[in-house]
N, C-alpha and C positions, 0 to 999 in steps of 0.2 A: 903666667896664670891666664886661663881662658876666661873671657868675659861672657857671662850668661845673658842671653837676650830673651825677653818675654815677647810672646806673640799674642795678639788679641784674636779670640775665636769669633768669627763672623758668620758661622753657620756651615752647613755641609758644602763641600766643594762640588762644583758642577762637573759632571763627566759627560763629554760630548755635547756640551751646550744645553743640556736639559736636566731637570731635577725630577726625580721620580717621587710622586706623592703616594702615600698609603691610602687605600680605599677605606672609607668609613672614618668615624671619629677615633681619636687616639684612645687606647685602652687606659683606664685609670688603674693606678697601682693601689692595691689594698691588701691588708693582712688581717687574718682572723686570729684574735687572741682572747683568752678568757678574761672576764672582768676581774677575777682574783689576781691576775698577773698585772693588770693595769692600775687598779685602784691604789695599792700601796705607793706606787711611783707617783701618781697624780697627787695623792694626799701629801706626800713629802714635798713635791714641787710647790703646792699651794702654801703649805706651812712655811716653806723657805722663801716664799715670794719670788719665785724664779720668773724672770722677765720673759723667757721664751713662751710661757703660757699664753701671753697676749697674742702671739703669732697665730694661735689656733683657736682663739676665742669665738670666731665666727664659723668655724668648721662644723658641719653637721655629723652626727654619729647615729648609728642605727642600734636601737635597743629593743628588747622584747616588750610586748604589750603588757605583760604582767609586771615587769620591772618598772615600766612607765607608771602603772597604776599605784604601785608601792611608793614611788618617788613623789607622785602627786599627793597622796595621803600624808606622807611625811612632811611635805612642804606645808600642807594645810594645818597640821597639828603642831608644827614647829613655830608658827607665827607667834609673836609676842601677844599676850592676852588671850590666847586660845585655850 
């Protein structure tokens, strides 16, 4: 039986003693999805107390200004005693 050997990846191999660097900052990967697609999944993850949610707690998202206004109003009227 052949023994499997694991190798540690240490980065790109140098060709000809030099490493080519890309010009400019690296592109960020992003995907556009509808809120209707994301909300049920997030609601289920929150209600199930999924630990992976904490990995994204500090990530910023972009929402429309009108959705932001609605959420702010909802937050205001949702407060206890309001």
